[in-house]
ChimeraX commands (.cxc) that place a marker at each C-alpha (Angstrom):
marker #1 position 9.80,-3.15,-20.92 radius 0.5
marker #1 position 11.89,-4.94,-18.28 radius 0.5
marker #1 position 10.82,-4.86,-14.64 radius 0.5
marker #1 position 13.67,-5.45,-12.22 radius 0.5
marker #1 position 13.42,-7.76,-9.23 radius 0.5
marker #1 position 14.24,-5.67,-6.16 radius 0.5
marker #1 position 16.56,-6.40,-3.30 radius 0.5
marker #1 position 15.46,-5.48,0.21 radius 0.5
marker #1 position 15.60,-1.80,1.19 radius 0.5
marker #1 position 15.99,-1.13,4.92 radius 0.5
marker #1 position 15.51,1.98,7.04 radius 0.5
marker #1 position 15.70,3.00,10.69 radius 0.5
marker #1 position 13.02,5.26,12.16 radius 0.5
marker #1 position 13.65,5.84,15.85 radius 0.5
marker #1 position 13.34,2.45,17.51 radius 0.5
marker #1 position 11.71,0.88,14.44 radius 0.5
marker #1 position 13.55,-1.24,11.89 radius 0.5
marker #1 position 11.81,-1.09,8.52 radius 0.5
marker #1 position 12.28,-3.32,5.50 radius 0.5
marker #1 position 10.37,-2.68,2.26 radius 0.5
marker #1 position 9.66,-5.93,0.45 radius 0.5
marker #1 position 7.81,-6.39,-2.82 radius 0.5
marker #1 position 5.12,-8.87,-3.72 radius 0.5
marker #1 position 5.92,-8.08,-7.36 radius 0.5
marker #1 position 4.11,-5.71,-9.68 radius 0.5
marker #1 position 0.89,-5.12,-11.56 radius 0.5
marker #1 position 0.55,-3.52,-14.98 radius 0.5
marker #1 position -2.29,-1.01,-15.09 radius 0.5
marker #1 position -3.65,1.35,-17.71 radius 0.5
marker #1 position -1.63,4.55,-17.55 radius 0.5
marker #1 position -4.62,6.73,-18.36 radius 0.5
marker #1 position -6.49,5.34,-15.36 radius 0.5
marker #1 position -3.48,5.85,-13.11 radius 0.5
marker #1 position -3.35,9.55,-14.02 radius 0.5
marker #1 position -7.09,10.21,-14.26 radius 0.5
marker #1 position -7.91,13.60,-15.78 radius 0.5
marker #1 position -4.28,14.49,-16.45 radius 0.5
marker #1 position -3.66,14.37,-20.22 radius 0.5
marker #1 position -1.11,12.01,-21.70 radius 0.5
marker #1 position 0.88,14.98,-23.02 radius 0.5
marker #1 position 1.76,15.83,-19.41 radius 0.5
marker #1 position 2.28,12.43,-17.78 radius 0.5
marker #1 position 4.04,10.53,-20.60 radius 0.5
marker #1 position 7.35,12.48,-20.39 radius 0.5
marker #1 position 7.41,11.87,-16.62 radius 0.5
marker #1 position 6.71,8.14,-16.85 radius 0.5
marker #1 position 9.05,7.65,-19.81 radius 0.5
marker #1 position 8.14,5.77,-22.97 radius 0.5
marker #1 position 10.38,2.86,-21.99 radius 0.5
marker #1 position 8.07,2.22,-19.02 radius 0.5
marker #1 position 4.89,2.08,-21.13 radius 0.5
marker #1 position 3.98,-1.14,-22.94 radius 0.5
marker #1 position 2.17,-1.55,-26.25 radius 0.5
marker #1 position -1.20,-1.50,-24.47 radius 0.5
marker #1 position -0.33,1.72,-22.63 radius 0.5
marker #1 position 0.04,0.00,-19.30 radius 0.5
marker #1 position 2.68,0.91,-16.74 radius 0.5
marker #1 position 4.11,-1.23,-13.92 radius 0.5
marker #1 position 3.02,-0.47,-10.37 radius 0.5
marker #1 position 5.08,-2.10,-7.66 radius 0.5
marker #1 position 3.45,-3.90,-4.74 radius 0.5
marker #1 position 5.49,-2.50,-1.86 radius 0.5
marker #1 position 4.84,-3.90,1.61 radius 0.5
marker #1 position 6.68,-2.97,4.81 radius 0.5
marker #1 position 7.98,-5.13,7.62 radius 0.5
marker #1 position 8.28,-3.14,10.85 radius 0.5
marker #1 position 10.23,-4.69,13.73 radius 0.5
marker #1 position 10.76,-3.54,17.28 radius 0.5
marker #1 position 11.38,-5.94,20.13 radius 0.5
marker #1 position 9.10,-8.94,19.77 radius 0.5
marker #1 position 6.68,-7.13,17.45 radius 0.5
marker #1 position 6.71,-7.90,13.73 radius 0.5
marker #1 position 4.19,-5.72,11.90 radius 0.5
marker #1 position 3.48,-6.28,8.21 radius 0.5
marker #1 position 1.89,-3.32,6.44 radius 0.5
marker #1 position -0.06,-4.57,3.40 radius 0.5
marker #1 position 0.19,-8.07,1.99 radius 0.5
marker #1 position 0.31,-7.50,-1.76 radius 0.5
marker #1 position -1.64,-9.36,-4.42 radius 0.5
marker #1 position -0.95,-12.92,-3.36 radius 0.5
marker #1 position -1.63,-15.90,-5.60 radius 0.5
marker #1 position -5.37,-16.56,-5.34 radius 0.5
marker #1 position -6.39,-14.13,-8.10 radius 0.5
marker #1 position -3.90,-14.62,-10.89 radius 0.5
marker #1 position -6.18,-13.94,-13.89 radius 0.5
marker #1 position -3.75,-12.49,-16.42 radius 0.5
marker #1 position -6.49,-10.46,-18.12 radius 0.5
marker #1 position -7.85,-8.83,-14.98 radius 0.5
marker #1 position -4.50,-8.59,-13.18 radius 0.5
marker #1 position -1.55,-8.58,-15.60 radius 0.5
marker #1 position 1.87,-8.55,-13.99 radius 0.5
marker #1 position 4.22,-10.68,-11.91 radius 0.5
marker #1 position 3.26,-11.06,-8.27 radius 0.5
marker #1 position 2.92,-13.52,-5.40 radius 0.5
marker #1 position 6.49,-13.17,-4.07 radius 0.5
marker #1 position 5.82,-11.81,-0.58 radius 0.5
marker #1 position 6.47,-14.98,1.42 radius 0.5
marker #1 position 9.78,-15.72,-0.28 radius 0.5
marker #1 position 10.89,-12.15,0.41 radius 0.5
marker #1 position 9.82,-12.46,4.03 radius 0.5
marker #1 position 11.95,-15.60,4.16 radius 0.5
marker #1 position 14.84,-13.52,2.84 radius 0.5
marker #1 position 14.55,-11.51,6.06 radius 0.5
marker #1 position 14.63,-14.72,8.09 radius 0.5
marker #1 position 10.90,-14.52,8.83 radius 0.5
marker #1 position 8.24,-17.20,8.59 radius 0.5
marker #1 position 4.49,-16.42,8.42 radius 0.5
marker #1 position 4.29,-17.64,12.03 radius 0.5
marker #1 position 6.66,-14.84,13.11 radius 0.5
marker #1 position 4.36,-12.01,12.04 radius 0.5
marker #1 position 2.49,-10.63,15.07 radius 0.5
marker #1 position 0.42,-7.86,13.43 radius 0.5
marker #1 position -0.88,-7.06,9.94 radius 0.5
marker #1 position -2.29,-3.67,8.90 radius 0.5
marker #1 position -4.21,-2.99,5.68 radius 0.5
marker #1 position -4.74,0.57,4.45 radius 0.5
marker #1 position -7.81,-0.71,2.58 radius 0.5
marker #1 position -9.08,-3.99,1.16 radius 0.5
marker #1 position -8.48,-3.78,-2.59 radius 0.5
marker #1 position -7.10,-7.06,-3.86 radius 0.5
marker #1 position -3.57,-5.79,-4.47 radius 0.5
marker #1 position -3.20,-4.75,-0.81 radius 0.5
marker #1 position -4.56,-7.74,1.09 radius 0.5
marker #1 position -4.05,-10.76,-1.16 radius 0.5
marker #1 position -1.71,-12.58,1.22 radius 0.5
marker #1 position -3.99,-11.96,4.20 radius 0.5
marker #1 position -5.22,-15.47,3.53 radius 0.5
marker #1 position -3.97,-18.57,1.73 radius 0.5
marker #1 position -5.41,-21.82,0.43 radius 0.5
marker #1 position -4.13,-24.74,2.45 radius 0.5
marker #1 position -5.43,-28.23,1.74 radius 0.5
marker #1 position -8.42,-26.68,0.00 radius 0.5
marker #1 position -9.32,-24.40,2.93 radius 0.5
marker #1 position -8.93,-20.64,3.16 radius 0.5
marker #1 position -6.98,-19.73,6.30 radius 0.5
marker #1 position -5.05,-16.69,7.55 radius 0.5
marker #1 position -1.55,-16.72,6.08 radius 0.5
marker #1 position -0.14,-15.35,9.35 radius 0.5
marker #1 position -1.62,-17.63,12.02 radius 0.5
marker #1 position -0.41,-15.70,15.08 radius 0.5
marker #1 position -1.14,-12.19,13.83 radius 0.5
marker #1 position -3.81,-9.64,14.71 radius 0.5
marker #1 position -5.16,-8.09,11.50 radius 0.5
marker #1 position -6.06,-4.38,11.72 radius 0.5
marker #1 position -8.66,-3.15,9.20 radius 0.5
marker #1 position -10.79,0.00,9.19 radius 0.5
marker #1 position -14.32,-0.94,10.30 radius 0.5
marker #1 position -16.27,0.90,7.60 radius 0.5
marker #1 position -13.84,-0.34,4.93 radius 0.5
marker #1 position -14.56,-3.86,6.17 radius 0.5
marker #1 position -18.32,-3.29,5.92 radius 0.5
marker #1 position -18.08,-1.81,2.41 radius 0.5
marker #1 position -15.78,-4.59,1.21 radius 0.5
marker #1 position -18.24,-7.23,2.38 radius 0.5
marker #1 position -20.96,-5.60,0.26 radius 0.5
marker #1 position -19.29,-4.59,-3.03 radius 0.5
marker #1 position -21.19,-2.74,-5.73 radius 0.5
marker #1 position -20.89,-2.76,-9.50 radius 0.5
marker #1 position -17.76,-0.63,-9.41 radius 0.5
marker #1 position -15.96,-2.35,-6.53 radius 0.5
marker #1 position -16.76,-6.03,-6.97 radius 0.5
marker #1 position -13.79,-6.43,-9.32 radius 0.5
marker #1 position -11.34,-5.71,-6.48 radius 0.5
marker #1 position -13.10,-6.54,-3.19 radius 0.5
marker #1 position -12.78,-10.30,-2.82 radius 0.5
marker #1 position -14.16,-11.73,0.42 radius 0.5
marker #1 position -11.73,-14.65,0.41 radius 0.5
marker #1 position -8.93,-12.13,1.09 radius 0.5
marker #1 position -10.40,-11.07,4.43 radius 0.5
marker #1 position -13.57,-12.87,5.49 radius 0.5
marker #1 position -11.70,-15.86,7.04 radius 0.5
marker #1 position -10.06,-13.48,9.53 radius 0.5
marker #1 position -13.34,-13.01,11.38 radius 0.5
marker #1 position -13.89,-16.75,11.66 radius 0.5
marker #1 position -10.53,-17.30,13.37 radius 0.5
marker #1 position -10.91,-14.37,15.77 radius 0.5
marker #1 position -7.82,-12.58,14.40 radius 0.5
marker #1 position -9.68,-9.53,13.10 radius 0.5
marker #1 position -9.34,-6.15,14.83 radius 0.5
marker #1 position -11.62,-3.45,13.40 radius 0.5
marker #1 position -10.38,0.14,13.74 radius 0.5
marker #1 position -12.60,3.22,13.94 radius 0.5
marker #1 position -11.08,6.62,13.24 radius 0.5
marker #1 position -7.53,7.51,14.24 radius 0.5
marker #1 position -6.09,4.91,16.60 radius 0.5
marker #1 position -2.77,3.76,17.98 radius 0.5
marker #1 position -2.60,0.04,17.17 radius 0.5
marker #1 position 0.87,-0.45,18.66 radius 0.5
marker #1 position 3.03,1.99,20.62 radius 0.5
marker #1 position 4.08,4.59,18.03 radius 0.5
marker #1 position 1.97,3.07,15.22 radius 0.5
marker #1 position -1.20,4.95,14.26 radius 0.5
marker #1 position -4.04,4.31,11.84 radius 0.5
marker #1 position -4.86,7.70,10.29 radius 0.5
marker #1 position -8.01,8.18,8.16 radius 0.5
marker #1 position -7.09,9.46,4.69 radius 0.5
marker #1 position -10.31,9.17,2.68 radius 0.5
marker #1 position -10.41,9.53,-1.06 radius 0.5
marker #1 position -9.09,6.44,-2.80 radius 0.5
marker #1 position -11.82,4.66,-0.87 radius 0.5
marker #1 position -14.12,6.44,1.55 radius 0.5
marker #1 position -12.38,4.75,4.48 radius 0.5
marker #1 position -8.80,4.49,3.29 radius 0.5
marker #1 position -6.14,4.91,6.01 radius 0.5
marker #1 position -2.44,5.73,6.15 radius 0.5
marker #1 position -0.11,4.12,8.68 radius 0.5
marker #1 position 2.05,6.53,10.70 radius 0.5
marker #1 position 5.18,5.37,12.54 radius 0.5
marker #1 position 6.59,7.75,15.16 radius 0.5
marker #1 position 9.62,7.10,17.36 radius 0.5
marker #1 position 12.48,9.14,18.78 radius 0.5
marker #1 position 11.36,12.31,17.02 radius 0.5
marker #1 position 11.35,10.56,13.62 radius 0.5
marker #1 position 8.38,9.72,11.41 radius 0.5
marker #1 position 7.56,7.35,8.57 radius 0.5
marker #1 position 4.28,7.41,6.67 radius 0.5
marker #1 position 2.97,4.49,4.62 radius 0.5
marker #1 position 0.60,6.17,2.15 radius 0.5
marker #1 position -1.18,3.15,0.72 radius 0.5
marker #1 position -3.04,4.31,-2.39 radius 0.5
marker #1 position -3.05,8.02,-1.69 radius 0.5
marker #1 position -0.71,8.10,-4.70 radius 0.5
marker #1 position -0.05,5.63,-7.50 radius 0.5
marker #1 position 3.01,7.36,-8.94 radius 0.5
marker #1 position 5.65,9.50,-7.28 radius 0.5
marker #1 position 4.65,12.67,-9.16 radius 0.5
marker #1 position 1.23,12.53,-7.47 radius 0.5
marker #1 position 2.99,13.23,-4.15 radius 0.5
marker #1 position 4.37,16.44,-5.60 radius 0.5
marker #1 position 1.26,17.64,-7.46 radius 0.5
marker #1 position -1.88,17.54,-5.34 radius 0.5
marker #1 position -4.31,17.80,-8.25 radius 0.5
marker #1 position -2.87,14.73,-10.00 radius 0.5
marker #1 position -5.33,12.12,-8.79 radius 0.5
marker #1 position -5.94,8.61,-10.06 radius 0.5
marker #1 position -9.20,7.63,-11.75 radius 0.5
marker #1 position -9.30,4.73,-9.31 radius 0.5
marker #1 position -10.14,7.13,-6.45 radius 0.5
marker #1 position -13.85,7.01,-5.63 radius 0.5
marker #1 position -13.82,10.43,-3.92 radius 0.5
marker #1 position -11.25,12.55,-5.79 radius 0.5
marker #1 position -11.94,15.82,-3.98 radius 0.5
marker #1 position -11.48,14.08,-0.65 radius 0.5
marker #1 position -8.25,12.61,-2.04 radius 0.5
marker #1 position -7.11,16.15,-2.74 radius 0.5
marker #1 position -7.73,17.25,0.85 radius 0.5
marker #1 position -6.21,14.09,2.36 radius 0.5
marker #1 position -3.08,14.63,0.27 radius 0.5
marker #1 position -2.94,18.30,1.17 radius 0.5
marker #1 position -2.87,17.58,4.90 radius 0.5
marker #1 position -0.61,14.54,4.80 radius 0.5
marker #1 position 1.96,16.06,2.45 radius 0.5
marker #1 position 2.15,19.17,4.63 radius 0.5
marker #1 position 2.79,16.92,7.61 radius 0.5
marker #1 position 5.43,14.98,5.68 radius 0.5
marker #1 position 7.31,18.20,4.89 radius 0.5
marker #1 position 6.97,19.54,8.43 radius 0.5
marker #1 position 8.25,16.31,10.03 radius 0.5
marker #1 position 10.75,15.44,7.29 radius 0.5
marker #1 position 8.96,12.10,7.25 radius 0.5
marker #1 position 10.03,9.05,5.29 radius 0.5
marker #1 position 7.17,8.56,2.81 radius 0.5
marker #1 position 6.53,5.04,1.55 radius 0.5
marker #1 position 4.11,4.36,-1.29 radius 0.5
marker #1 position 2.52,1.06,-2.18 radius 0.5
marker #1 position 2.99,1.54,-5.92 radius 0.5
marker #1 position 5.91,3.90,-6.57 radius 0.5
marker #1 position 8.91,2.22,-8.19 radius 0.5
marker #1 position 10.55,-0.02,-5.59 radius 0.5
marker #1 position 11.26,0.71,-2.80 radius 0.5
marker #1 position 8.78,3.56,-3.10 radius 0.5
marker #1 position 10.43,5.56,-0.30 radius 0.5
marker #1 position 11.54,9.17,-0.18 radius 0.5
marker #1 position 11.21,12.53,1.53 radius 0.5
marker #1 position 9.16,15.44,0.28 radius 0.5
marker #1 position 10.83,18.83,0.12 radius 0.5
marker #1 position 9.41,22.22,-0.79 radius 0.5
marker #1 position 11.21,25.24,-2.24 radius 0.5
marker #1 position 9.46,28.37,-3.51 radius 0.5
marker #1 position 6.16,26.49,-3.64 radius 0.5
marker #1 position 7.55,23.60,-5.67 radius 0.5
marker #1 position 7.47,20.15,-4.09 radius 0.5
marker #1 position 9.96,17.41,-4.90 radius 0.5
marker #1 position 9.99,13.81,-3.73 radius 0.5
marker #1 position 13.62,12.83,-3.13 radius 0.5
marker #1 position 14.02,9.03,-3.31 radius 0.5
marker #1 position 15.81,7.13,-0.52 radius 0.5
marker link #1:1,2 radius 0.2
marker link #1:2,3 radius 0.2
marker link #1:3,4 radius 0.2
marker link #1:4,5 radius 0.2
marker link #1:5,6 radius 0.2
marker link #1:6,7 radius 0.2
marker link #1:7,8 radius 0.2
marker link #1:8,9 radius 0.2
marker link #1:9,10 radius 0.2
marker link #1:10,11 radius 0.2
marker link #1:11,12 radius 0.2
marker link #1:12,13 radius 0.2
marker link #1:13,14 radius 0.2
marker link #1:14,15 radius 0.2
marker link #1:15,16 radius 0.2
marker link #1:16,17 radius 0.2
marker link #1:17,18 radius 0.2
marker link #1:18,19 radius 0.2
marker link #1:19,20 radius 0.2
marker link #1:20,21 radius 0.2
marker link #1:21,22 radius 0.2
marker link #1:22,23 radius 0.2
marker link #1:23,24 radius 0.2
marker link #1:24,25 radius 0.2
marker link #1:25,26 radius 0.2
marker link #1:26,27 radius 0.2
marker link #1:27,28 radius 0.2
marker link #1:28,29 radius 0.2
marker link #1:29,30 radius 0.2
marker link #1:30,31 radius 0.2
marker link #1:31,32 radius 0.2
marker link #1:32,33 radius 0.2
marker link #1:33,34 radius 0.2
marker link #1:34,35 radius 0.2
marker link #1:35,36 radius 0.2
marker link #1:36,37 radius 0.2
marker link #1:37,38 radius 0.2
marker link #1:38,39 radius 0.2
marker link #1:39,40 radius 0.2
marker link #1:40,41 radius 0.2
marker link #1:41,42 radius 0.2
marker link #1:42,43 radius 0.2
marker link #1:43,44 radius 0.2
marker link #1:44,45 radius 0.2
marker link #1:45,46 radius 0.2
marker link #1:46,47 radius 0.2
marker link #1:47,48 radius 0.2
marker link #1:48,49 radius 0.2
marker link #1:49,50 radius 0.2
marker link #1:50,51 radius 0.2
marker link #1:51,52 radius 0.2
marker link #1:52,53 radius 0.2
marker link #1:53,54 radius 0.2
marker link #1:54,55 radius 0.2
marker link #1:55,56 radius 0.2
marker link #1:56,57 radius 0.2
marker link #1:57,58 radius 0.2
marker link #1:58,59 radius 0.2
marker link #1:59,60 radius 0.2
marker link #1:60,61 radius 0.2
marker link #1:61,62 radius 0.2
marker link #1:62,63 radius 0.2
marker link #1:63,64 radius 0.2
marker link #1:64,65 radius 0.2
marker link #1:65,66 radius 0.2
marker link #1:66,67 radius 0.2
marker link #1:67,68 radius 0.2
marker link #1:68,69 radius 0.2
marker link #1:69,70 radius 0.2
marker link #1:70,71 radius 0.2
marker link #1:71,72 radius 0.2
marker link #1:72,73 radius 0.2
marker link #1:73,74 radius 0.2
marker link #1:74,75 radius 0.2
marker link #1:75,76 radius 0.2
marker link #1:76,77 radius 0.2
marker link #1:77,78 radius 0.2
marker link #1:78,79 radius 0.2
marker link #1:79,80 radius 0.2
marker link #1:80,81 radius 0.2
marker link #1:81,82 radius 0.2
marker link #1:82,83 radius 0.2
marker link #1:83,84 radius 0.2
marker link #1:84,85 radius 0.2
marker link #1:85,86 radius 0.2
marker link #1:86,87 radius 0.2
marker link #1:87,88 radius 0.2
marker link #1:88,89 radius 0.2
marker link #1:89,90 radius 0.2
marker link #1:90,91 radius 0.2
marker link #1:91,92 radius 0.2
marker link #1:92,93 radius 0.2
marker link #1:93,94 radius 0.2
marker link #1:94,95 radius 0.2
marker link #1:95,96 radius 0.2
marker link #1:96,97 radius 0.2
marker link #1:97,98 radius 0.2
marker link #1:98,99 radius 0.2
marker link #1:99,100 radius 0.2
marker link #1:100,101 radius 0.2
marker link #1:101,102 radius 0.2
marker link #1:102,103 radius 0.2
marker link #1:103,104 radius 0.2
marker link #1:104,105 radius 0.2
marker link #1:105,106 radius 0.2
marker link #1:106,107 radius 0.2
marker link #1:107,108 radius 0.2
marker link #1:108,109 radius 0.2
marker link #1:109,110 radius 0.2
marker link #1:110,111 radius 0.2
marker link #1:111,112 radius 0.2
marker link #1:112,113 radius 0.2
marker link #1:113,114 radius 0.2
marker link #1:114,115 radius 0.2
marker link #1:115,116 radius 0.2
marker link #1:116,117 radius 0.2
marker link #1:117,118 radius 0.2
marker link #1:118,119 radius 0.2
marker link #1:119,120 radius 0.2
marker link #1:120,121 radius 0.2
marker link #1:121,122 radius 0.2
marker link #1:122,123 radius 0.2
marker link #1:123,124 radius 0.2
marker link #1:124,125 radius 0.2
marker link #1:125,126 radius 0.2
marker link #1:126,127 radius 0.2
marker link #1:127,128 radius 0.2
marker link #1:128,129 radius 0.2
marker link #1:129,130 radius 0.2
marker link #1:130,131 radius 0.2
marker link #1:131,132 radius 0.2
marker link #1:132,133 radius 0.2
marker link #1:133,134 radius 0.2
marker link #1:134,135 radius 0.2
marker link #1:135,136 radius 0.2
marker link #1:136,137 radius 0.2
marker link #1:137,138 radius 0.2
marker link #1:138,139 radius 0.2
marker link #1:139,140 radius 0.2
marker link #1:140,141 radius 0.2
marker link #1:141,142 radius 0.2
marker link #1:142,143 radius 0.2
marker link #1:143,144 radius 0.2
marker link #1:144,145 radius 0.2
marker link #1:145,146 radius 0.2
marker link #1:146,147 radius 0.2
marker link #1:147,148 radius 0.2
marker link #1:148,149 radius 0.2
marker link #1:149,150 radius 0.2
marker link #1:150,151 radius 0.2
marker link #1:151,152 radius 0.2
marker link #1:152,153 radius 0.2
marker link #1:153,154 radius 0.2
marker link #1:154,155 radius 0.2
marker link #1:155,156 radius 0.2
marker link #1:156,157 radius 0.2
marker link #1:157,158 radius 0.2
marker link #1:158,159 radius 0.2
marker link #1:159,160 radius 0.2
marker link #1:160,161 radius 0.2
marker link #1:161,162 radius 0.2
marker link #1:162,163 radius 0.2
marker link #1:163,164 radius 0.2
marker link #1:164,165 radius 0.2
marker link #1:165,166 radius 0.2
marker link #1:166,167 radius 0.2
marker link #1:167,168 radius 0.2
marker link #1:168,169 radius 0.2
marker link #1:169,170 radius 0.2
marker link #1:170,171 radius 0.2
marker link #1:171,172 radius 0.2
marker link #1:172,173 radius 0.2
marker link #1:173,174 radius 0.2
marker link #1:174,175 radius 0.2
marker link #1:175,176 radius 0.2
marker link #1:176,177 radius 0.2
marker link #1:177,178 radius 0.2
marker link #1:178,179 radius 0.2
marker link #1:179,180 radius 0.2
marker link #1:180,181 radius 0.2
marker link #1:181,182 radius 0.2
marker link #1:182,183 radius 0.2
marker link #1:183,184 radius 0.2
marker link #1:184,185 radius 0.2
marker link #1:185,186 radius 0.2
marker link #1:186,187 radius 0.2
marker link #1:187,188 radius 0.2
marker link #1:188,189 radius 0.2
marker link #1:189,190 radius 0.2
marker link #1:190,191 radius 0.2
marker link #1:191,192 radius 0.2
marker link #1:192,193 radius 0.2
marker link #1:193,194 radius 0.2
marker link #1:194,195 radius 0.2
marker link #1:195,196 radius 0.2
marker link #1:196,197 radius 0.2
marker link #1:197,198 radius 0.2
marker link #1:198,199 radius 0.2
marker link #1:199,200 radius 0.2
marker link #1:200,201 radius 0.2
marker link #1:201,202 radius 0.2
marker link #1:202,203 radius 0.2
marker link #1:203,204 radius 0.2
marker link #1:204,205 radius 0.2
marker link #1:205,206 radius 0.2
marker link #1:206,207 radius 0.2
marker link #1:207,208 radius 0.2
marker link #1:208,209 radius 0.2
marker link #1:209,210 radius 0.2
marker link #1:210,211 radius 0.2
marker link #1:211,212 radius 0.2
marker link #1:212,213 radius 0.2
marker link #1:213,214 radius 0.2
marker link #1:214,215 radius 0.2
marker link #1:215,216 radius 0.2
marker link #1:216,217 radius 0.2
marker link #1:217,218 radius 0.2
marker link #1:218,219 radius 0.2
marker link #1:219,220 radius 0.2
marker link #1:220,221 radius 0.2
marker link #1:221,222 radius 0.2
marker link #1:222,223 radius 0.2
marker link #1:223,224 radius 0.2
marker link #1:224,225 radius 0.2
marker link #1:225,226 radius 0.2
marker link #1:226,227 radius 0.2
marker link #1:227,228 radius 0.2
marker link #1:228,229 radius 0.2
marker link #1:229,230 radius 0.2
marker link #1:230,231 radius 0.2
marker link #1:231,232 radius 0.2
marker link #1:232,233 radius 0.2
marker link #1:233,234 radius 0.2
marker link #1:234,235 radius 0.2
marker link #1:235,236 radius 0.2
marker link #1:236,237 radius 0.2
marker link #1:237,238 radius 0.2
marker link #1:238,239 radius 0.2
marker link #1:239,240 radius 0.2
marker link #1:240,241 radius 0.2
marker link #1:241,242 radius 0.2
marker link #1:242,243 radius 0.2
marker link #1:243,244 radius 0.2
marker link #1:244,245 radius 0.2
marker link #1:245,246 radius 0.2
marker link #1:246,247 radius 0.2
marker link #1:247,248 radius 0.2
marker link #1:248,249 radius 0.2
marker link #1:249,250 radius 0.2
marker link #1:250,251 radius 0.2
marker link #1:251,252 radius 0.2
marker link #1:252,253 radius 0.2
marker link #1:253,254 radius 0.2
marker link #1:254,255 radius 0.2
marker link #1:255,256 radius 0.2
marker link #1:256,257 radius 0.2
marker link #1:257,258 radius 0.2
marker link #1:258,259 radius 0.2
marker link #1:259,260 radius 0.2
marker link #1:260,261 radius 0.2
marker link #1:261,262 radius 0.2
marker link #1:262,263 radius 0.2
marker link #1:263,264 radius 0.2
marker link #1:264,265 radius 0.2
marker link #1:265,266 radius 0.2
marker link #1:266,267 radius 0.2
marker link #1:267,268 radius 0.2
marker link #1:268,269 radius 0.2
marker link #1:269,270 radius 0.2
marker link #1:270,271 radius 0.2
marker link #1:271,272 radius 0.2
marker link #1:272,273 radius 0.2
marker link #1:273,274 radius 0.2
marker link #1:274,275 radius 0.2
marker link #1:275,276 radius 0.2
marker link #1:276,277 radius 0.2
marker link #1:277,278 radius 0.2
marker link #1:278,279 radius 0.2
marker link #1:279,280 radius 0.2
marker link #1:280,281 radius 0.2
marker link #1:281,282 radius 0.2
marker link #1:282,283 radius 0.2
marker link #1:283,284 radius 0.2
marker link #1:284,285 radius 0.2
marker link #1:285,286 radius 0.2
marker link #1:286,287 radius 0.2
view
């Protein structure tokens, strides 16, 4: 199974310039990705060439750079390099900064960071080790995190302690760069945090609206493109699957209504497309 290294995919949404960049990929158990859906149904969709000998499939780590004027917003920060245990996190990741550099951006240029939630594969580059000290990777950025997600992540339980790592986010409070968000909120003109509970109780999507156009960064509402098309296909990683179902129902209806550009954290790079519906059948058309 060969995983290709992506080039940068760019989009224009109203006044926003978007670039999807990848921190790399993880390999996760396919059965967990598809939850209750039997292998007989998901294997033909995934394709046997994309399944390794241990029945793991690659999930890309798609992050988005959003630019308008002097603002440089980074949505998600990937896995980073602090937690590279090959048994717990198999894959190839840690490439975010070099791909930012490919856009001509340094960490100092990022003005805002938004995390949909605080699982390790979404906030790993929030912080970095420098001279033995954990510091924010983006020294001039405000970091936007849902308040209850922050509280839960600081107090992991037996299920969540394998993916909530305080060193990915706790230093942000010490430097005064943390901005906790409650409920739906506009964090920048045209950029909204939207609660989409299910994957975690306080998961959020990021909505970009400008000039009558819309883009939606879904985070972990889906882990594979087919889960955008089929509401009942829900990952075993979701802690509240019935809430995932309702969050998907509402957001996918909005995506169809607005002809929104949908961007997923884990769909095959660049993870972007538009959802169409014909005679009750939904199809995600890649872009």
